[in-house]
C-alpha positions as CSV (number, residue, x, y, z in Angstrom):
1,M,1.7,112.1,106.0
2,H,0.5,108.5,106.0
3,K,-0.5,106.9,102.7
4,I,-3.4,104.5,102.5
5,T,-1.9,101.5,100.7
6,R,-5.0,99.2,100.6
7,K,-8.7,99.6,101.0
8,R,-11.3,96.8,101.4
9,V,-15.0,97.1,102.1
10,L,-15.9,94.4,104.7
11,A,-19.6,95.1,105.0
12,P,-22.0,98.0,104.4
13,K,-20.4,101.1,105.9
14,I,-17.4,99.1,107.3
15,T,-14.1,99.6,105.6
16,R,-10.6,98.2,106.3
17,F,-7.6,100.4,105.5
18,S,-3.9,99.5,105.5
19,V,-1.9,102.7,106.3
20,E,1.8,103.5,106.2
21,A,2.9,104.0,109.8
22,P,6.2,102.0,110.3
23,E,7.0,103.2,113.8
24,V,3.5,102.3,115.1
25,A,3.7,99.0,113.3
26,R,6.9,98.1,115.2
27,A,5.7,99.2,118.6
28,R,2.0,98.3,118.7
29,K,0.6,95.5,120.9
30,P,-2.8,93.9,121.2
31,G,-5.4,96.2,122.7
32,Q,-3.7,99.5,121.7
33,F,-5.1,102.1,119.4
34,V,-4.1,105.2,117.3
35,V,-5.7,108.6,117.0
36,I,-5.9,109.8,113.4
37,R,-6.7,113.0,111.6
38,A,-7.7,113.0,107.9
39,D,-6.3,116.5,107.4
40,E,-5.3,119.5,109.4
41,T,-8.8,120.7,110.1
42,S,-10.3,117.2,110.9
43,E,-11.6,115.8,114.1
44,R,-9.3,113.4,116.0
45,V,-10.7,109.9,115.6
46,P,-9.5,106.9,117.8
47,L,-9.2,103.6,116.0
48,T,-7.9,100.2,117.2
49,I,-4.9,98.7,115.5
50,V,-6.3,95.6,114.0
51,D,-3.1,94.2,112.6
52,S,0.3,95.3,111.3
53,D,2.8,94.3,108.6
54,L,6.4,95.0,109.8
55,E,7.9,94.3,106.4
56,K,5.6,96.9,104.7
57,G,5.5,99.2,107.7
58,T,1.7,99.4,107.7
59,I,-1.1,99.1,110.2
60,D,-4.6,98.0,109.6
61,L,-7.6,100.0,110.8
62,I,-11.3,99.3,110.5
63,I,-13.6,102.3,110.2
64,Q,-17.4,102.2,110.5
65,D,-19.2,105.0,108.8
66,A,-21.3,106.2,111.8
67,G,-20.9,109.9,111.9
68,F,-19.5,113.0,110.1
69,S,-15.7,112.2,110.5
70,T,-16.0,108.5,109.9
71,H,-18.2,109.2,106.8
72,V,-15.4,111.4,105.4
73,L,-12.7,108.9,106.2
74,S,-14.7,106.0,104.6
75,G,-14.6,108.0,101.3
76,Y,-10.8,108.0,101.2
77,E,-9.2,105.7,98.6
78,E,-5.9,103.9,98.1
79,G,-3.1,106.5,97.5
80,D,-4.8,109.1,99.7
81,E,-2.9,110.3,102.8
82,L,-3.8,110.9,106.4
83,T,-2.2,113.9,108.1
84,D,-1.7,112.3,111.5
85,V,-1.5,108.8,112.9
86,L,-0.6,109.1,116.6
87,G,0.2,106.0,118.6
88,P,0.3,103.4,119.8
89,L,-1.9,104.6,122.7
90,G,-3.5,102.9,125.6
91,K,-2.4,100.1,127.8
92,P,-1.8,96.8,125.9
93,T,-3.9,93.8,126.8
94,H,-2.4,91.8,129.7
95,M,-1.3,88.5,128.1
96,D,-1.0,85.3,130.2
97,N,-1.9,81.6,129.9
98,F,-5.2,81.8,131.8
99,G,-6.4,78.5,130.5
100,T,-9.7,78.6,128.7
101,V,-10.7,82.1,127.5
102,V,-14.0,83.1,125.9
103,C,-13.8,86.2,123.8
104,V,-17.1,87.8,122.9
105,G,-17.2,90.4,120.1
106,G,-20.1,92.3,118.7
107,G,-20.4,94.4,115.6
108,V,-17.4,96.5,114.7
109,G,-16.0,95.7,118.2
110,T,-14.8,92.5,116.5
111,A,-12.0,94.7,115.0
112,V,-10.8,95.3,118.5
113,L,-11.2,91.7,119.5
114,Y,-9.1,90.1,116.7
115,P,-5.6,91.1,117.8
116,I,-6.5,90.2,121.4
117,V,-7.7,86.7,120.4
118,K,-4.6,86.2,118.3
119,G,-2.4,87.3,121.3
120,L,-4.2,85.1,123.8
121,K,-3.8,82.1,121.5
122,E,-0.1,82.7,121.1
123,A,0.2,82.9,124.9
124,G,-1.0,79.3,125.1
125,N,-4.7,79.7,125.9
126,T,-7.6,77.6,124.6
127,V,-9.7,80.4,123.0
128,I,-13.4,80.2,122.2
129,T,-14.5,83.2,120.2
130,I,-18.1,84.3,119.9
131,N,-18.5,86.7,117.0
132,G,-21.8,88.4,116.7
133,A,-23.6,90.9,114.4
134,R,-27.1,92.2,113.8
135,N,-27.2,90.1,110.6
136,K,-25.0,88.0,108.2
137,E,-24.3,91.0,106.0
138,L,-22.7,92.9,108.9
139,L,-20.5,90.1,110.2
140,I,-16.8,90.8,109.8
141,L,-13.5,89.0,110.3
142,E,-15.0,85.5,110.5
143,E,-12.2,83.9,108.6
144,E,-9.5,85.7,110.5
145,L,-11.0,84.9,113.9
146,G,-11.5,81.3,112.9
147,A,-7.8,80.9,112.1
148,V,-6.7,82.0,115.6
149,S,-9.4,80.4,117.7
150,D,-9.8,76.9,118.9
151,E,-13.6,77.3,118.4
152,L,-15.5,80.0,116.6
153,I,-19.2,80.5,117.3
154,I,-21.2,82.9,115.1
155,T,-24.3,84.6,116.3
156,T,-26.7,87.0,114.5
157,D,-29.6,88.9,116.1
158,D,-32.0,88.0,113.3
159,G,-30.8,84.4,112.9
160,S,-29.7,85.0,109.3
161,Y,-26.4,83.2,110.0
162,G,-25.1,81.0,112.8
163,I,-27.0,80.9,116.1
164,K,-29.9,83.3,116.5
165,G,-29.4,85.4,119.6
166,F,-26.7,87.3,121.5
167,G,-23.2,86.5,122.5
168,S,-24.1,86.8,126.2
169,T,-26.7,84.1,125.8
170,V,-24.3,81.7,124.1
171,L,-21.8,82.4,126.9
172,Q,-24.4,81.5,129.5
173,G,-25.1,78.3,127.6
174,L,-21.4,77.3,127.7
175,I,-21.4,77.9,131.5
176,D,-24.6,75.9,131.9
177,E,-23.0,73.0,129.9
178,G,-20.3,72.9,132.5
179,K,-17.5,74.4,130.4
180,K,-14.7,75.5,132.6
181,I,-14.0,79.1,131.7
182,D,-11.0,80.9,133.3
183,F,-11.2,84.3,131.7
184,V,-13.6,86.3,129.5
185,V,-13.0,89.3,127.2
186,A,-16.0,91.4,126.0
187,I,-15.7,94.0,123.2
188,G,-18.6,95.6,121.3
189,P,-21.7,97.7,122.0
190,T,-21.9,98.9,125.6
191,M,-25.1,97.0,126.3
192,M,-23.5,93.8,125.1
193,M,-20.5,94.2,127.3
194,K,-22.8,95.0,130.3
195,A,-24.8,91.8,129.5
196,V,-21.6,89.7,129.4
197,A,-20.5,91.1,132.7
198,E,-23.8,90.2,134.3
199,V,-23.5,86.6,133.0
200,T,-20.0,86.1,134.5
201,R,-20.5,88.0,137.7
202,P,-22.3,85.3,139.7
203,Y,-19.6,82.8,138.8
204,E,-16.8,85.2,139.6
205,I,-15.1,84.6,136.2
206,P,-12.6,87.4,135.6
207,T,-13.9,89.5,132.8
208,I,-12.5,92.6,131.0
209,A,-14.2,95.0,128.7
210,S,-12.6,97.4,126.2
211,L,-14.5,100.6,126.4
212,N,-15.3,102.7,123.3
213,A,-15.4,105.9,125.3
214,I,-15.5,109.4,123.7
215,M,-11.9,110.6,123.2
216,I,-10.4,113.8,121.8
217,D,-6.7,114.0,122.5
218,G,-6.0,110.4,123.5
219,T,-3.5,111.5,126.2
220,G,-5.7,112.1,129.3
221,M,-5.7,115.9,128.9
222,C,-9.3,116.5,127.8
223,G,-11.1,114.3,130.2
224,G,-13.7,113.3,127.6
225,C,-13.1,109.6,128.1
226,R,-13.7,109.6,131.9
227,V,-15.1,106.3,133.1
228,T,-16.2,105.2,136.6
229,V,-14.6,101.9,137.6
230,G,-15.6,100.9,141.1
231,D,-15.0,103.9,143.3
232,E,-12.5,105.5,141.0
233,V,-12.6,107.8,138.0
234,K,-10.3,106.5,135.2
235,F,-9.4,107.8,131.7
236,A,-10.0,105.2,129.0
237,C,-7.2,106.6,126.8
238,V,-4.4,106.2,129.3
239,D,-5.7,103.9,132.1
240,G,-7.5,101.6,129.6
241,P,-9.2,101.1,127.3
242,E,-9.6,97.7,129.1
243,F,-11.1,97.6,132.6
244,D,-12.6,95.0,135.0
245,A,-16.1,94.6,133.5
246,H,-17.6,93.8,136.9
247,L,-16.6,97.3,138.2
248,V,-17.4,99.5,135.1
249,D,-20.4,101.8,135.4
250,F,-21.9,100.8,132.0
251,D,-25.1,102.9,132.5
252,E,-22.9,106.0,132.7
253,Q,-21.1,105.0,129.5
254,I,-24.4,104.4,127.7
255,A,-25.6,107.9,128.6
256,K,-22.4,109.5,127.4
257,H,-22.7,107.9,124.0
258,H,-25.7,110.1,123.3
259,Y,-24.2,113.4,124.4
260,Y,-23.5,114.5,120.8
261,D,-26.4,112.9,118.9
262,T,-27.8,116.3,118.0
263,E,-24.5,117.6,116.6
264,Q,-23.9,114.4,114.7
265,A,-27.4,114.6,113.2
266,C,-26.8,118.2,112.0
267,Q,-23.5,117.3,110.4
268,M,-25.1,114.3,108.6
269,E,-28.0,116.5,107.3
270,K,-25.3,118.9,105.9
271,I,-23.6,116.0,104.1
272,I,-26.9,114.9,102.5
273,A,-27.8,118.5,101.6
274,D,-24.4,119.1,100.0
275,A,-24.7,115.8,98.0
276,E,-28.1,116.7,96.7
277,Q,-26.9,120.2,95.7
278,E,-24.0,118.6,93.7
279,R,-26.4,116.3,91.9
280,S,-28.6,119.1,91.0
């Protein structure tokens, strides 16, 4: 069992947990994730390891209440326990001194981006981070990213904070200004990662994307996280989750994200009905 030692609400429906998992805390590297189960009958949920505390033996996870299982997890409190925390899984981010790196994060994808930005900075890179959200209320990890970036640029879709617009547009602006960019990392909504890849493609700037593919076991057995990269089929859980963004079939990934919309909607309707019944 893995006790939740700290809970913080970062934004509406976005929660950060510190969870006891000393072996994972010791072994984890930027870019890796865990698969958790709330209890023995729960769905397996993949979550990025945002940070760790070796002294306390904890890892930090950020959960967005976006479906049945994450809704249940978001309701857990300090002192509650998770049945399983499996990891670290996935290939770590390749760290090198590339030069100037631009890291583009969107929404809760910023949780994935933070440890990578931190690692790239420690590797000697000049790191420009573009942190985006739909609006100011949903922006997360601004202070943390600012502390590990040489430059932090905030964007919001509605212009309520920072620059109005999208991270891909800001990236294009940096290129147009003549900024020498040696490497790009994109993590967030699939459409955003696709847009970033299209910006960097004509300039042949190496670009990686961390894919939030559907996963079940996290070990390559189920095949649910299949992704097409160039002419090859890969498994995001064991071959990734990071891939060359110029080779990823993003349209395929966008379609897959809607496979279980009906089932999710039914589960959420059940949650609402049960809550209304309890109130009555």
